[in-house]
N, C-alpha and C positions, 0 to 999 in steps of 0.2 A: 557473371557467375557461370561456371562450367558445370558439366554433369559430374557429380561426385559419386565414385564407386568405393564403398567401404567394405573391406573384407575382414571378417571377425573369426577368431578362433584358430586353432592349429598353428601353422607356420606364421600366419598373419600377426599373432600376438607377439612374435619376435621381430615384427616389421620386416618380414621376408615373404617372398613368393617364388615358386620354382619357375624357371625359364619356360618349361613345358606348359604350365598352367597359365602363365602370362601370355604365351603365344595363343593358346586356346581362347582366352578372354578377349584379347585385342583383335584377333581374326574374326571372332564371332560378332563383335560390335561393329567392326568395319563392314562385314557382310550384311548385317541388319540395316546399316546406313545405306548401302548400295541398293538393297532390295526396296527400301522405303522410297528411294529416288526413282527406281524403275516404275513403281506403282503410281508415282506422281508425275510421270513423263519428264523427268529431269535427266538429261543425258550427260551432264558434266558432273562426274562423281566427286563427292567431297571427301577429302582426307581429314581424319580426326586425329588430333595430337594429344599426347600426355602433357599436361600443363605443369604438374608438379606433384610432390609427395609430401606427406605430413607424418610426424612421429606418432607413436601409440599403436593403433591397429595398422594394417596396411591400407593406406588410402591414396587413391589417385584421382586427379581431376582431368576430365577430358574436355577439350575445347576445339574450336576451329582456329586455324592460323590467321593472324591479323597483324598488319603493320601499323605504325603510329599514325599514318596519314588517314586511314579509314577506321581507326580503332573505335571511335564513338559510334559510327554507323553500324559496323560489323558486330559489335558486342550485342546489340539488340537482336540482329538476325541470327547470330550464333545461339543465343538463348532460346529463341523461337524454334530453331531447327532441333536443338538437343532436347527441348521439352516435348516436341512432337515425336521424336525418336523414343523417348522414355515412355510416352503413352502407348506407342506401338508395341513395345515389349510387354508392357503391363496388360494390354488387351489380350495378348496370347496367353498370359498366365490366368487371367479371369476366364477367358476362352469362350464363354457362352455365345456372345454376339459374334466373335471372330469365327466360330464354328459355323454359324448360320450363314455368314458372308461367304465362306469358302465353299460350303455345300451348294449355295446358289450359283457361285461362279463355275463350279464343276458341271452342274446341270446346264448352264448356258453354253459352256464349251462343247459338251456332248450334243446338245440340240443343234448348235451351229454346224458341227461336224456331220450330223445326219442330213441337214438341209443341203449341204454341199455335196455329200455323197449321192443323194437322191436326184440331184439336178440333171435334167435331160440335155441342157445346153448351157454354155457358159457366157455370161454377159457382164456388164459393168456392175450390176447389183450383186452378182455372186462374187465378183472381185472385191467389192466393199466388205461383204460378209467374210471372205477369206482373210482380209486384213484385220477385221474385227476379231476373228478367231485367233489369229496369231498374237494380237495384242492381249487378249484374255488369257491365252496360254502362258504368255510372258509374265503377266501379273500373278497367275496361279503358281508358276514356278518360283516367283519371288516370295510369295506367301509361304510356301513349303520350305524354301531355303531359309527364311527368317526363323521358322519354327525349329529347324534343325540346328541353327546357330544358338537359339535359346536353350535347346536340349543340351548342346555342348557346354554352355555356361553352367547349367545345373549339374553337369557331371563333375564339376570342381568341388561340389559339396560332399561331405562325408555321408555315408549311407544311413547311419543311425546315430542317435545321441550317445549311445553307450559304446560306440565303436572307438577303439584306440587307433586313431589315425592323425596324421599331420595335416590332413585336409581341413579346410575351414568349416565352421558351423553355418555361416550365412554370408551372403553378399548383398549389400544394400545399394540400390540405385536411388539417387535423390537429386533434384534440381529445383531451384527457387526462381520463380518468375513473378515479378511484382510482389504481391502479398500471398501468392499461392505457392505451395510446395508440393511437388509431385514426387512420391516416394513409394517404393515397394521392395520386398525382400525375396531373394532366392534362399530358401532354407530346406531342411529335410522334407517338410510337408510339400513344399513347392516341387521339389525333385520328384517325389512320389506321384504327384498330380500330373506332371509332365510325362512321366513314364506311362501312366494310365491313359492319358490322351493319345499317346503315340501308338498304343495297342488297340484302341477302340476303332471299330468300323464306322465310317461316316454314313449318314442317311442320304442316299442318292436315288433319284427316280429311276424306275425301269425304263429301258430304251429298246427300240427295235433297230437292228442292224442287218446288213446283208453282205455276204461274202462267200468265198470258197474255202472250206477247211483245208489247211496245209499240213496238219499233223494231228494224229489221234493217238492218245495214250490210254490203254486199258489197264490201269493199275488200281491200287486201293483208293487213290484219289483221282478217279477218272477225269480226264480233261482233254480238250482239243484246242488247237490254235487256229485262228482265222485272221486273214489279212483283210482289213476293211478300209476303204478310202477315207482319208482325213483322220482316221483313228490310229492307223498303224496296225501292229499285231496285237490281237487280243488273246489272252489265255483264259479259256472258259471251262469251269468245272460243271460236271453233269452226272446224273445217276446212270446206272448201267444200261437201262432201256433206251434212254435218250442218246447215249454214246453209240449204241448199236445203229440207231437211225442215222446219226451224223456220219458214221463210218461209210454208209452207202453213198452219201454225198461226196465224201473224200475219195472213194474208189472211182466214182464216175466223174470226178472233177467238176461237180455242179455247184452253182451258187445256192445258198439257202438263207431264208429270212428267219431270224430268231429274236425272241424277246429275252433280254438279259438284265440282271441287276449288277451294276458295277461294284467291285470291291475296292474301296479306297480307304487307306489309313493315313492319318495326319503325317505329312512330310514324305510320303512315299508315292511320288509321281514318277513312274519309270516308263521307258519306251514300250515294254510289254505290259499293257494294262490287263488287270484281272477282272473276272466277272463270274457270276453264277447263272447257269442257264435256267430260265423260267419256263419258256415254251418254244417249241419248234412250230413255225407258222407254215403250214402246207399251202402252197400256192395253187389256186384252182386252175385247171387246164382251160386255155382259151380256145373256144370252138369257132 
């Protein structure tokens, strides 16, 4: 039994789907599959195939490719794989535990970055931490990529029940394993929840970083940029008084230690990370 995706309403009632929407759906599911394997240290990425279609609504069955020789063995493996993939998507829609997992992962990434940046010398233990940091960043990127793919699937749904649109009302994912059935819906309510999740700021611990400000902007949204080892470039928002103090460090090209609260939204991990300045830590002069 493969993963059944059933599209209801709109064009699907006429057993049709646009090429554009089919591309979005297939690319998103293949991306979620790849990210799932990245997080589980599987380096040989699995291609998922459309097994067939059925009349009525627009229904497709996704499966793994299998030949006659290994059919009996692979069928069980395929069902396990697709079941886990279905649970992975469902966890993002439920979100509560997934949010906690990702917030913890971000805290771990930042703490490892701080340890590496503050190290006075480099040894094998730091090399191990650097490799761990790279692995956690890879997993974090995979988590965010999966969410963005789920967001893309939800975009196929119409915006409201009353909207006159050819877009479908819902997309159902279901798979049967033994006597258990894993199933969930992408519908209008799901779409709205995913949009809300993507706009909410995640709860990340304050961190202390040190670097030289490389740009100061005194505008309505005062901010400065600072390059920090293992973090890359940070874009940090601050009030007018703190911006004036930071400007002095910028002019003198001096390093400054600051406490910041990272600003992270679901699915938005970019090279220029954002944060809000909490405190400038004045270093005591060494006599």
